[in-house]
C-alpha positions as CSV (number, residue, x, y, z in Angstrom):
1,X,0.2,-0.1,-0.1
2,X,1.0,3.9,-0.9
3,X,1.5,6.6,2.1
4,X,-2.0,8.2,0.7
5,X,-3.8,5.0,-0.1
6,X,-2.6,3.9,4.3
7,X,-3.5,7.7,4.7
8,X,-7.1,7.1,3.4
9,X,-7.7,3.9,4.7
10,X,-6.8,5.4,8.1
11,X,-9.3,8.3,7.8
12,X,-12.1,5.6,7.1
13,X,-12.0,3.8,9.6
14,X,-11.9,7.1,12.2
15,X,-15.0,7.3,9.6
16,X,-16.6,4.5,10.3
17,X,-15.9,4.6,14.2
18,X,-17.3,7.9,14.4
19,X,-20.9,6.8,12.6
20,X,-20.6,3.6,13.8
21,X,-21.2,5.2,17.6
22,X,-23.3,8.0,16.1
23,X,-26.5,5.0,14.1
24,X,-24.1,2.1,12.1
25,X,-23.6,1.9,8.6
26,X,-19.9,2.9,9.0
27,X,-19.2,-0.1,7.4
28,X,-20.6,1.9,3.7
29,X,-16.9,3.4,4.5
30,X,-14.5,1.8,4.9
31,X,-15.6,-1.8,3.2
32,X,-15.5,1.0,-0.3
33,X,-12.2,2.3,0.5
34,X,-10.9,-1.1,0.9
35,X,-12.0,-2.2,-2.2
36,X,-10.2,1.0,-4.3
37,X,-7.0,-0.1,-2.9
38,X,-7.3,-3.2,-5.0
39,X,-8.7,-5.8,-2.3
40,X,-11.9,-8.6,-3.2
41,X,-14.6,-8.0,-1.5
42,X,-15.0,-10.5,0.4
43,X,-11.2,-9.9,1.8
44,X,-12.1,-6.6,2.2
45,X,-15.3,-7.7,3.8
46,X,-13.5,-10.0,6.4
47,X,-10.8,-7.0,6.7
48,X,-13.0,-5.2,7.6
49,X,-15.0,-6.3,10.2
50,X,-11.9,-7.3,12.3
51,X,-10.3,-4.6,12.0
52,X,-13.7,-2.2,13.2
53,X,-14.0,-4.4,16.3
54,X,-11.9,-1.8,18.3
55,X,-14.2,1.0,17.3
56,X,-16.8,-1.0,19.1
57,X,-14.9,-1.9,21.7
58,X,-13.9,2.2,22.4
59,X,-17.7,3.0,21.5
60,X,-19.3,1.2,24.9
61,X,-16.0,2.1,26.9
62,X,-18.0,5.9,25.4
63,X,-21.5,4.9,26.4
64,X,-20.8,3.5,29.5
65,X,-22.8,6.6,31.7
66,X,-25.6,5.7,29.3
67,X,-25.7,1.8,29.7
68,X,-26.3,2.3,33.8
69,X,-28.5,-0.3,34.9
70,X,-28.2,-1.8,31.0
71,X,-27.2,-4.9,32.7
72,X,-30.7,-7.5,32.2
73,X,-31.2,-5.9,28.4
74,X,-27.9,-7.3,27.9
75,X,-27.9,-10.3,29.2
76,X,-30.7,-11.2,27.3
77,X,-30.6,-9.4,24.0
78,X,-26.1,-10.2,23.1
79,X,-26.9,-13.9,23.2
80,X,-29.1,-13.3,20.3
81,X,-27.2,-11.1,18.7
82,X,-24.0,-13.5,19.0
83,X,-26.1,-16.2,17.8
84,X,-27.0,-14.5,15.0
85,X,-23.5,-13.0,13.7
86,X,-22.0,-16.3,13.9
87,X,-24.7,-18.3,11.3
88,X,-23.8,-14.8,9.5
89,X,-20.2,-15.4,9.3
90,X,-20.4,-18.6,8.6
91,X,-22.7,-17.5,5.4
92,X,-20.2,-15.3,4.4
93,X,-17.2,-18.0,4.0
94,X,-19.1,-21.6,3.1
95,X,-21.6,-19.4,0.3
96,X,-19.7,-18.9,-2.9
97,X,-17.8,-15.1,-3.4
98,X,-20.4,-14.9,-6.4
99,X,-23.0,-15.0,-4.2
100,X,-21.0,-12.1,-2.3
101,X,-20.4,-10.0,-5.1
102,X,-24.3,-10.7,-5.8
103,X,-25.9,-9.7,-2.9
104,X,-23.8,-7.2,-1.0
105,X,-24.6,-4.4,-3.4
106,X,-28.6,-4.9,-2.6
107,X,-27.1,-5.3,0.4
108,X,-25.6,-1.7,0.4
109,X,-28.9,0.0,-1.2
110,X,-30.9,-1.6,1.7
111,X,-28.7,0.4,4.4
112,X,-28.7,3.6,1.6
113,X,-32.6,3.7,1.9
114,X,-32.3,3.3,5.6
115,X,-29.4,6.2,6.1
116,X,-31.5,8.2,4.0
117,X,-34.8,8.1,5.6
118,X,-33.5,7.2,9.1
119,X,-35.2,10.8,10.4
120,X,-38.4,9.8,8.7
121,X,-38.0,5.6,10.7
122,X,-37.6,8.0,13.9
123,X,-40.2,10.0,14.3
124,X,-42.3,7.4,13.0
125,X,-41.3,4.2,15.5
126,X,-41.1,7.4,18.1
127,X,-44.7,8.4,17.4
128,X,-46.1,4.8,17.6
129,X,-44.2,3.6,20.6
130,X,-45.4,1.7,23.5
131,X,-43.6,0.3,26.6
132,X,-45.5,-3.3,27.2
133,X,-42.2,-5.1,28.3
134,X,-39.2,-3.3,30.1
135,X,-36.4,-6.3,28.2
136,X,-39.4,-6.3,25.5
137,X,-41.1,-9.8,24.3
138,X,-39.8,-13.2,22.2
139,X,-40.4,-11.5,18.9
140,X,-37.9,-8.4,19.8
141,X,-35.1,-11.2,20.4
142,X,-35.7,-12.6,16.9
143,X,-35.2,-9.7,15.1
144,X,-32.4,-9.3,17.3
145,X,-31.3,-12.6,16.3
146,X,-32.0,-11.8,12.6
147,X,-29.5,-8.6,12.3
148,X,-27.1,-10.6,14.0
149,X,-27.1,-12.5,11.0
150,X,-27.0,-9.6,8.5
151,X,-24.1,-8.3,11.2
152,X,-22.0,-11.6,10.8
153,X,-22.5,-11.4,7.0
154,X,-22.1,-8.2,5.5
155,X,-23.3,-5.0,8.4
156,X,-23.7,-2.1,6.9
157,X,-27.3,-0.5,8.4
158,X,-27.5,-3.1,10.9
159,X,-27.1,-0.4,14.0
160,X,-30.3,1.0,12.3
161,X,-32.1,-2.2,12.5
162,X,-31.4,-2.2,15.5
163,X,-31.9,0.9,17.0
164,X,-35.7,0.3,15.1
165,X,-36.5,-2.7,17.2
166,X,-35.5,-1.9,20.0
167,X,-36.5,2.2,20.5
168,X,-40.1,0.6,19.2
169,X,-39.9,-2.0,22.1
170,X,-38.3,-0.7,24.3
171,X,-38.9,2.5,27.5
172,X,-36.4,5.0,28.7
173,X,-34.4,7.7,27.4
174,X,-33.2,7.2,23.6
175,X,-29.7,7.6,24.7
176,X,-29.8,4.4,26.8
177,X,-31.6,2.6,23.9
178,X,-29.1,4.1,21.0
179,X,-26.1,2.8,24.1
180,X,-27.4,-0.9,24.2
181,X,-27.8,-1.0,20.0
182,X,-24.2,0.0,20.0
183,X,-23.2,-2.7,22.7
184,X,-25.7,-5.3,20.1
185,X,-23.6,-4.4,17.1
186,X,-20.8,-4.1,18.7
187,X,-21.0,-7.9,19.0
188,X,-22.0,-9.1,16.1
189,X,-18.7,-7.6,14.7
190,X,-16.9,-9.2,17.9
191,X,-18.4,-12.9,16.6
192,X,-18.0,-12.2,13.8
193,X,-14.1,-11.4,13.6
194,X,-13.4,-14.7,15.8
195,X,-14.9,-16.9,13.4
196,X,-12.5,-15.6,10.5
197,X,-10.0,-15.1,12.7
198,X,-9.4,-19.2,12.4
199,X,-11.1,-19.0,9.2
200,X,-11.0,-16.9,6.4
201,X,-8.3,-14.8,4.6
202,X,-7.6,-11.6,7.4
203,X,-5.5,-8.6,5.2
204,X,-3.5,-7.8,8.6
205,X,-2.2,-4.1,7.8
206,X,-5.5,-2.5,6.2
207,X,-7.3,-4.2,9.4
208,X,-4.4,-3.1,11.7
209,X,-5.2,0.8,9.5
210,X,-8.8,0.3,10.2
211,X,-8.9,-0.7,13.8
212,X,-6.6,2.6,14.5
213,X,-8.7,4.6,13.2
214,X,-12.0,2.9,14.3
215,X,-11.1,3.7,18.1
216,X,-10.5,6.6,18.0
217,X,-13.7,7.5,16.2
218,X,-15.5,5.2,18.1
219,X,-14.5,7.7,21.1
220,X,-15.6,10.8,19.5
221,X,-18.5,9.4,17.7
222,X,-20.0,8.6,21.2
223,X,-18.7,12.0,22.8
224,X,-18.4,15.7,20.9
225,X,-19.8,13.9,17.1
226,X,-23.2,14.5,19.1
227,X,-23.4,17.8,18.0
228,X,-22.5,17.2,14.5
229,X,-24.9,17.7,11.2
230,X,-27.0,14.3,11.2
231,X,-27.2,15.3,6.9
232,X,-23.7,16.0,6.3
233,X,-23.1,12.8,7.7
234,X,-26.0,10.8,5.8
235,X,-24.1,12.4,2.2
236,X,-21.5,11.1,3.4
237,X,-22.5,7.3,3.9
238,X,-24.5,8.1,0.8
239,X,-21.7,9.1,-1.3
240,X,-19.6,5.9,0.2
241,X,-21.9,4.1,-0.7
242,X,-22.8,4.6,-4.4
243,X,-18.9,4.7,-4.7
244,X,-18.8,0.8,-3.3
245,X,-22.1,-0.5,-5.5
246,X,-20.1,1.8,-8.6
247,X,-17.5,-0.7,-7.6
248,X,-18.9,-3.8,-7.8
249,X,-21.7,-4.2,-10.4
250,X,-18.5,-2.5,-12.6
């Protein structure tokens, strides 16, 4: 990798860590950058997943105040996320590479729709929010398991899906809900990364560069970035997502 490519990957890691701490979809920044510097799609996805784990840890640490009292919810939801991520990671490695290349543009497109309409989705959820159970019902656990599969396979947009599920099902402050979301998305990231470490081809240099950027970005995203314009963040995510689709299909 050239010096310019190294800087680009670190910067992408920082941006991904920031956006993941805010709401998710950071993969839409790092994945196309890895494609642009020449890595095959599956290797890029695996290496990106491994690299983003430290960012998930740093954002969870930064959200420690919002997570106070969240132990019962995390103990209920984390196993479902972990199980789903394990399934998703295995699917990634067992399905043909051609299947990933065909599926991912569709997943990215869905993620971009979620990113663009996230404010409307959030308003719709808040307008219909009803509290029935303090830790959600069985359907919520099933939904979290399904998002775990998605997170283990690719992951861009998982945070938005998780936030929608949690915010529409749980009571409490939304900052607490978003902190729970960050931990669950990070759990899916970690479980998939463990699977990849044993049975996948990881490109360690870009993974380490993403890790460095994402660690700083996770702290930044959970703190100062709360004051940044959501419109600009969404615009950046959409731009790089469209670049990723173009890179895959052209």
